[in-house]
MOPAC internal coordinates of N, CA, C and O (Angstrom, degrees):
PM7 1SCF
backbone

  N    0.0000 0     0.00 0     0.00 0    0    0    0
  C    1.4487 1     0.00 0     0.00 0    1    0    0
  C    1.5190 1   107.50 1     0.00 0    2    1    0
  O    1.2310 1   120.48 1   -50.82 1    3    2    1
  N    1.2936 1   116.68 1   129.18 1    3    2    1
  C    1.4624 1   121.88 1   175.88 1    5    3    2
  C    1.5293 1   107.12 1  -105.63 1    6    5    3
  O    1.2310 1   119.78 1   -71.80 1    7    6    5
  N    1.3342 1   118.02 1   108.20 1    7    6    5
  C    1.4607 1   121.25 1  -171.73 1    9    7    6
  C    1.5209 1   115.15 1   -62.52 1   10    9    7
  O    1.2310 1   119.63 1   149.73 1   11   10    9
  N    1.3146 1   118.31 1   -30.27 1   11   10    9
  C    1.4642 1   119.18 1  -178.23 1   13   11   10
  C    1.5317 1   112.18 1  -113.46 1   14   13   11
  O    1.2310 1   120.16 1  -175.68 1   15   14   13
  N    1.3029 1   117.31 1     4.32 1   15   14   13
  C    1.4662 1   124.23 1   178.87 1   17   15   14
  C    1.5242 1   112.08 1    52.41 1   18   17   15
  O    1.2310 1   120.87 1  -144.87 1   19   18   17
  N    1.3258 1   115.94 1    35.13 1   19   18   17
  C    1.4623 1   120.59 1   179.11 1   21   19   18
  C    1.5096 1   109.73 1  -124.33 1   22   21   19
  O    1.2310 1   121.24 1    86.65 1   23   22   21
  N    1.3135 1   115.24 1   -93.35 1   23   22   21
  C    1.4553 1   121.84 1  -178.23 1   25   23   22
  C    1.5262 1   110.13 1   -79.41 1   26   25   23
  O    1.2310 1   120.05 1   -54.13 1   27   26   25
  N    1.3167 1   117.51 1   125.87 1   27   26   25
  C    1.4653 1   121.17 1  -179.43 1   29   27   26
  C    1.5204 1   112.70 1   -74.62 1   30   29   27
  O    1.2310 1   120.04 1   172.13 1   31   30   29
  N    1.3405 1   117.53 1    -7.87 1   31   30   29
  C    1.4618 1   121.42 1  -179.36 1   33   31   30
  C    1.5282 1   111.86 1   -66.94 1   34   33   31
  O    1.2310 1   119.59 1   158.15 1   35   34   33
  N    1.3501 1   118.39 1   -21.85 1   35   34   33
  C    1.4626 1   120.53 1  -179.12 1   37   35   34
  C    1.5302 1   112.44 1  -104.43 1   38   37   35
  O    1.2310 1   120.39 1  -167.19 1   39   38   37
  N    1.3286 1   116.87 1    12.81 1   39   38   37
  C    1.4607 1   121.15 1   178.83 1   41   39   38
  C    1.5275 1   110.36 1   -71.97 1   42   41   39
  O    1.2310 1   120.90 1   -26.28 1   43   42   41
  N    1.3311 1   115.88 1   153.72 1   43   42   41
  C    1.4625 1   121.19 1   177.85 1   45   43   42
  C    1.5265 1   109.30 1  -122.64 1   46   45   43
  O    1.2310 1   120.92 1   -27.90 1   47   46   45
  N    1.3251 1   115.85 1   152.10 1   47   46   45
  C    1.4599 1   121.45 1   179.55 1   49   47   46
  C    1.5235 1   108.70 1   -96.46 1   50   49   47
  O    1.2310 1   120.46 1   -48.92 1   51   50   49
  N    1.3237 1   116.73 1   131.08 1   51   50   49
  C    1.4631 1   121.83 1   179.62 1   53   51   50
  C    1.5236 1   109.77 1  -129.65 1   54   53   51
  O    1.2310 1   121.07 1   -17.86 1   55   54   53
  N    1.3285 1   115.55 1   162.14 1   55   54   53
  C    1.4620 1   122.01 1   176.77 1   57   55   54
  C    1.5212 1   107.70 1  -122.79 1   58   57   55
  O    1.2310 1   120.18 1   -48.22 1   59   58   57
  N    1.3059 1   117.25 1   131.78 1   59   58   57
  C    1.4637 1   121.79 1   177.32 1   61   59   58
  C    1.5275 1   109.52 1  -129.22 1   62   61   59
  O    1.2310 1   120.54 1   -51.83 1   63   62   61
  N    1.3324 1   116.58 1   128.17 1   63   62   61
  C    1.4601 1   122.32 1   173.61 1   65   63   62
  C    1.5205 1   106.09 1  -107.65 1   66   65   63
  O    1.2310 1   120.52 1   -79.61 1   67   66   65
  N    1.3205 1   116.62 1   100.39 1   67   66   65
  C    1.4579 1   121.40 1  -174.21 1   69   67   66
  C    1.5262 1   112.80 1   -67.30 1   70   69   67
  O    1.2310 1   119.63 1   154.98 1   71   70   69
  N    1.3262 1   118.32 1   -25.02 1   71   70   69
  C    1.4659 1   120.72 1  -179.60 1   73   71   70
  C    1.5258 1   112.12 1   -71.00 1   74   73   71
  O    1.2310 1   120.36 1   142.09 1   75   74   73
  N    1.3306 1   116.91 1   -37.91 1   75   74   73
  C    1.4705 1   120.19 1  -177.22 1   77   75   74
  C    1.5219 1   113.03 1  -104.28 1   78   77   75
  O    1.2310 1   120.00 1   172.37 1   79   78   77
  N    1.3248 1   117.60 1    -7.63 1   79   78   77
  C    1.4582 1   120.82 1  -177.57 1   81   79   78
  C    1.5219 1   112.59 1    77.61 1   82   81   79
  O    1.2310 1   120.67 1  -165.92 1   83   82   81
  N    1.3220 1   116.32 1    14.08 1   83   82   81
  C    1.4586 1   121.69 1  -178.28 1   85   83   82
  C    1.5300 1   110.55 1   -82.32 1   86   85   83
  O    1.2310 1   121.17 1   -44.41 1   87   86   85
  N    1.3171 1   115.37 1   135.59 1   87   86   85
  C    1.4587 1   120.62 1   173.26 1   89   87   86
  C    1.5167 1   109.04 1  -131.30 1   90   89   87
  O    1.2310 1   120.79 1   -26.05 1   91   90   89
  N    1.3086 1   116.10 1   153.95 1   91   90   89
  C    1.4534 1   119.97 1  -178.49 1   93   91   90
  C    1.5240 1   109.86 1  -147.85 1   94   93   91
  O    1.2310 1   121.02 1   -51.17 1   95   94   93
  N    1.3105 1   115.65 1   128.83 1   95   94   93
  C    1.4534 1   122.49 1   171.90 1   97   95   94
  C    1.5129 1   105.71 1  -120.18 1   98   97   95
  O    1.2310 1   120.52 1   -68.80 1   99   98   97
  N    1.3197 1   116.61 1   111.20 1   99   98   97
  C    1.4598 1   120.41 1  -177.91 1  101   99   98
  C    1.5253 1   109.08 1   -81.99 1  102  101   99
  O    1.2310 1   120.84 1   -60.31 1  103  102  101
  N    1.3101 1   116.00 1   119.69 1  103  102  101
  C    1.4660 1   121.08 1  -179.03 1  105  103  102
  C    1.5191 1   110.72 1   -82.28 1  106  105  103
  O    1.2310 1   121.24 1   -49.76 1  107  106  105
  N    1.3070 1   115.24 1   130.24 1  107  106  105
  C    1.4597 1   120.96 1   173.77 1  109  107  106
  C    1.5213 1   108.11 1  -135.90 1  110  109  107
  O    1.2310 1   120.89 1   -29.82 1  111  110  109
  N    1.3034 1   115.90 1   150.18 1  111  110  109
  C    1.4613 1   120.74 1   178.21 1  113  111  110
  C    1.5198 1   108.18 1  -101.36 1  114  113  111
  O    1.2310 1   121.18 1   -55.06 1  115  114  113
  N    1.3088 1   115.34 1   124.94 1  115  114  113
  C    1.4580 1   120.69 1   178.02 1  117  115  114
  C    1.5192 1   107.39 1  -131.76 1  118  117  115
  O    1.2310 1   120.65 1   -59.33 1  119  118  117
  N    1.2894 1   116.36 1   120.67 1  119  118  117
  C    1.4627 1   120.66 1  -179.78 1  121  119  118
  C    1.5283 1   109.12 1  -108.08 1  122  121  119
  O    1.2310 1   121.55 1   -46.44 1  123  122  121
  N    1.3133 1   114.64 1   133.56 1  123  122  121
  C    1.4552 1   120.54 1   177.38 1  125  123  122
  C    1.5177 1   109.73 1   -89.84 1  126  125  123
  O    1.2310 1   120.54 1   -37.91 1  127  126  125
  N    1.3163 1   116.56 1   142.09 1  127  126  125
  C    1.4596 1   119.38 1   177.19 1  129  127  126
  C    1.5276 1   110.68 1   -69.03 1  130  129  127
  O    1.2310 1   120.75 1   150.38 1  131  130  129
  N    1.3268 1   116.17 1   -29.62 1  131  130  129
  C    1.4645 1   121.90 1   176.63 1  133  131  130
  C    1.5307 1   107.05 1  -128.78 1  134  133  131
  O    1.2310 1   119.41 1   -87.05 1  135  134  133
  N    1.3386 1   118.74 1    92.95 1  135  134  133
  C    1.4705 1   121.77 1  -173.79 1  137  135  134
  C    1.5248 1   114.96 1   -55.27 1  138  137  135
  O    1.2310 1   119.26 1   148.45 1  139  138  137
  N    1.3108 1   119.02 1   -31.55 1  139  138  137
  C    1.4650 1   120.47 1  -177.47 1  141  139  138
  C    1.5196 1   113.42 1   -78.33 1  142  141  139
  O    1.2310 1   119.89 1   168.60 1  143  142  141
  N    1.3222 1   117.81 1   -11.40 1  143  142  141
  C    1.4622 1   120.93 1  -179.36 1  145  143  142
  C    1.5226 1   110.91 1   -61.17 1  146  145  143
  O    1.2310 1   119.59 1   134.21 1  147  146  145
  N    1.3234 1   118.38 1   -45.79 1  147  146  145
  C    1.4629 1   121.80 1  -179.77 1  149  147  146
  C    1.5196 1   110.50 1   -60.46 1  150  149  147
  O    1.2310 1   120.03 1   136.60 1  151  150  149
  N    1.3125 1   117.56 1   -43.40 1  151  150  149
  C    1.4567 1   121.46 1   179.21 1  153  151  150
  C    1.5262 1   110.51 1   -62.03 1  154  153  151
  O    1.2310 1   119.82 1   136.09 1  155  154  153
  N    1.3232 1   117.95 1   -43.91 1  155  154  153
  C    1.4608 1   121.35 1   178.82 1  157  155  154
  C    1.5227 1   111.73 1   -63.63 1  158  157  155
  O    1.2310 1   120.03 1   138.52 1  159  158  157
  N    1.3308 1   117.55 1   -41.48 1  159  158  157
  C    1.4632 1   121.58 1   178.72 1  161  159  158
  C    1.5232 1   110.17 1   -63.76 1  162  161  159
  O    1.2310 1   119.89 1   136.36 1  163  162  161
  N    1.3261 1   117.82 1   -43.64 1  163  162  161
  C    1.4627 1   121.65 1  -179.38 1  165  163  162
  C    1.5233 1   111.26 1   -65.49 1  166  165  163
  O    1.2310 1   120.13 1   138.78 1  167  166  165
  N    1.3083 1   117.36 1   -41.22 1  167  166  165
  C    1.4689 1   120.44 1   179.57 1  169  167  166
  C    1.5250 1   111.30 1   -63.62 1  170  169  167
  O    1.2310 1   120.21 1   142.05 1  171  170  169
  N    1.3195 1   117.20 1   -37.95 1  171  170  169
  C    1.4600 1   119.85 1  -177.70 1  173  171  170
  C    1.5279 1   112.34 1   -74.78 1  174  173  171
  O    1.2310 1   119.61 1   162.39 1  175  174  173
  N    1.3310 1   118.35 1   -17.61 1  175  174  173
  C    1.4689 1   120.56 1  -178.45 1  177  175  174
  C    1.5174 1   112.94 1   -90.40 1  178  177  175
  O    1.2310 1   119.93 1   171.94 1  179  178  177
  N    1.3233 1   117.74 1    -8.06 1  179  178  177
  C    1.4701 1   121.06 1  -177.38 1  181  179  178
  C    1.5006 1   110.44 1   -88.14 1  182  181  179
  O    1.2310 1   120.10 1   180.00 1  183  182  181

């Protein structure tokens, strides 16, 4: 799922079981060494 439908760098992976109505978003912590890098990359791709 890409929350802003722009930069794919901020997309998240989800699992949906349509038969049972089950959904799952696995939480993981990822820290960037340079937090503004992702923002700059996303801005340049729009």
